[in-house]
C-alpha positions as CSV (number, residue, x, y, z in Angstrom):
1,M,0.0,0.0,0.0
2,H,2.9,2.3,0.8
3,A,4.4,1.8,-2.7
4,T,1.0,2.5,-4.2
5,R,0.7,5.8,-2.3
6,V,4.2,6.9,-3.6
7,R,3.3,6.1,-7.1
8,L,0.0,8.1,-6.8
9,Q,1.9,11.1,-5.4
10,E,4.4,10.9,-8.3
11,R,1.7,10.7,-10.8
12,S,-0.8,13.2,-9.4
13,N,1.8,15.6,-7.9
14,Q,0.0,15.5,-4.5
15,N,1.3,14.9,-1.0
16,K,-0.2,12.5,1.5
17,F,-2.9,15.2,2.3
18,G,-4.0,15.5,-1.3
19,I,-2.4,19.0,-1.7
20,S,-0.6,19.5,-5.1
21,R,2.9,20.9,-5.4
22,G,1.5,24.0,-7.3
23,L,-0.9,24.7,-4.4
24,R,1.9,24.3,-1.9
25,F,4.1,26.7,-3.8
26,I,1.2,29.3,-3.9
27,R,0.6,28.8,-0.2
28,R,4.3,29.4,0.6
29,R,4.3,32.6,-1.6
30,M,1.2,33.8,0.1
31,K,2.8,33.3,3.5
32,M,5.9,35.2,2.4
33,K,3.8,38.0,1.0
34,W,1.7,38.2,4.2
35,S,4.9,38.2,6.3
36,L,6.4,40.9,4.2
37,A,3.1,42.9,4.4
38,I,3.2,42.6,8.2
39,V,6.8,43.8,8.4
40,V,6.1,46.8,6.1
41,A,3.0,47.7,8.1
42,A,4.9,47.5,11.4
43,L,7.8,49.7,10.0
44,S,5.3,52.2,8.6
45,G,3.6,52.4,11.9
46,F,6.9,53.2,13.6
47,A,7.6,55.8,11.0
48,L,4.2,57.5,11.5
49,I,4.6,57.4,15.3
50,G,8.0,59.1,14.9
51,R,6.4,61.8,12.7
52,T,3.5,62.6,15.0
53,A,6.0,63.1,17.8
54,E,7.7,66.0,16.1
55,P,8.5,68.8,18.5
56,E,6.4,71.9,18.3
57,A,9.6,73.9,17.7
58,T,10.1,72.1,14.4
59,V,6.6,72.9,13.2
60,A,7.1,76.5,14.3
61,S,10.4,76.8,12.5
62,Q,8.8,75.3,9.3
63,A,6.1,77.9,9.5
64,A,8.6,80.7,10.1
65,A,10.6,79.5,7.0
66,R,7.5,80.2,4.9
67,A,6.9,83.6,6.4
68,P,8.3,86.7,4.7
69,E,11.1,88.7,6.3
70,F,11.6,92.4,6.3
71,K,14.7,94.1,7.7
72,N,16.1,97.6,7.5
73,L,19.8,98.4,7.5
74,T,19.5,100.5,10.7
75,D,17.9,97.6,12.6
76,L,20.5,94.9,11.8
77,K,22.7,93.2,14.4
78,W,26.4,93.2,13.4
79,D,29.2,90.9,14.6
80,K,32.9,91.4,14.3
81,I,34.5,89.0,11.8
82,L,38.0,89.5,13.1
83,P,37.6,90.5,16.8
84,A,41.4,90.8,17.2
85,L,41.2,94.0,15.0
86,G,38.8,95.7,17.4
87,V,36.9,98.6,16.0
88,D,38.7,98.2,12.7
89,S,37.3,94.7,12.1
90,P,34.9,94.1,9.2
91,E,31.4,93.2,10.4
92,I,29.0,90.6,9.3
93,C,25.2,90.4,9.6
94,F,23.3,87.2,8.7
95,L,20.0,88.3,7.0
96,H,18.5,84.8,6.4
97,V,19.6,81.2,6.7
98,D,17.3,78.5,5.1
99,A,16.3,75.9,7.7
100,K,16.7,73.0,5.3
101,T,19.6,73.9,2.9
102,Y,21.4,76.4,5.1
103,A,21.6,78.7,2.1
104,T,22.6,82.1,3.5
105,S,22.1,85.7,2.7
106,L,24.4,88.1,4.6
107,L,26.0,91.6,4.5
108,I,29.6,92.5,5.2
109,R,30.6,96.1,6.0
110,T,34.1,97.5,6.5
111,P,34.9,100.4,8.8
112,K,38.5,100.5,7.4
113,A,39.9,99.5,4.0
114,I,41.2,95.9,4.2
115,H,42.8,93.2,2.1
116,V,40.7,90.0,2.6
117,R,43.3,87.3,2.2
118,K,42.9,84.2,-0.1
119,H,40.1,82.0,1.1
120,W,37.4,79.7,-0.2
121,H,33.9,78.5,0.7
122,I,32.3,75.0,0.5
123,A,29.2,76.5,-1.2
124,N,28.8,78.7,-4.4
125,E,29.1,82.4,-3.4
126,S,27.9,85.6,-5.1
127,H,28.8,89.2,-4.2
128,T,26.8,92.3,-5.0
129,M,28.5,95.6,-4.1
130,I,26.1,98.0,-2.4
131,N,28.5,100.7,-1.4
132,G,32.1,101.2,-2.4
133,T,34.2,99.8,-5.2
134,A,36.0,96.5,-4.4
135,M,38.7,94.6,-6.2
136,L,38.3,90.8,-6.3
137,A,40.9,88.4,-7.6
138,C,40.8,84.7,-8.6
139,D,42.7,82.5,-11.1
140,G,45.4,85.1,-11.3
141,K,43.1,87.9,-12.6
142,K,41.7,91.0,-10.8
143,F,38.3,92.4,-11.3
144,E,36.8,95.7,-10.2
145,L,33.2,95.7,-8.8
146,S,31.5,99.1,-8.4
147,P,28.2,99.7,-6.6
148,G,25.6,97.4,-8.2
149,G,28.4,95.1,-9.5
150,F,27.9,91.4,-9.2
151,N,30.1,88.3,-9.3
152,F,29.7,84.6,-8.8
153,M,32.4,82.3,-7.3
154,P,32.0,78.6,-7.7
155,A,32.3,76.4,-4.6
156,K,36.0,75.9,-3.4
157,M,37.3,78.7,-5.8
158,I,40.2,80.4,-4.1
159,H,39.7,84.2,-4.2
160,E,40.7,87.4,-2.3
161,A,39.4,90.9,-2.1
162,W,40.4,94.5,-1.4
163,L,37.5,96.3,0.2
164,P,37.5,100.1,0.7
165,A,36.6,101.8,4.0
166,N,32.8,102.0,4.5
167,S,32.0,99.4,1.9
168,L,28.8,97.3,2.1
169,T,28.6,93.9,0.3
170,F,25.6,91.7,-0.1
171,I,26.6,88.0,-0.2
172,T,24.7,84.8,-0.9
173,V,25.9,81.3,-0.5
174,D,23.8,78.3,-1.6
175,G,24.8,76.3,1.4
176,A,26.0,76.9,4.9
177,W,28.3,80.0,5.3
178,D,31.9,79.1,6.0
179,I,35.3,80.6,5.3
180,N,38.5,78.6,4.8
181,W,41.7,80.7,4.9
182,V,44.5,79.6,2.6
183,E,47.2,81.6,4.4
184,G,45.5,82.6,7.6
185,P,42.9,85.4,8.3
186,P,43.6,89.0,7.7
187,T,45.6,90.8,10.4
188,A,46.3,94.5,11.3
189,A,48.9,94.4,8.5
190,D,46.1,93.9,6.0
191,L,44.3,97.1,7.0
192,T,44.9,99.9,4.5
193,K,44.1,103.6,4.4
């Protein structure tokens, strides 16, 4: 009888319970799909739980990022770029920093004329002269920028500048603001008349 059962299974493709190989394959696939669906649902649930638990500060900062900003020059807060130079230090004011990309809009003003030594930035940078005529140099060439003049510096481009006293420059970078000095920051020796 046992030999007869084996022959029947071989011929009919069924196991001892009468379930065919094709059906067994389908059942295994269904089990795998259900297992996968349960894992995906569980992970999605954890992700949603994490999202609903966002701090209120994040939501508030996102709302603030979509709000317009208005600032007058007389109301801006300025910080010394080179504190060692005291009152002669150029000053910087961050106008806006994007919460997601860290793209930055800023102003730099100079109480005294100064040579800004060779440096570079991780992000692309643009300069627009508001007040004063500056000299910028890169790739062995010098360029003069008068009020309203604009330039674009690709990321990591080494450049330097000569800024006159009482200059005002509007600068944008498409990432976080940084400055990487090639030969060290300017010193009192870089101040000019």
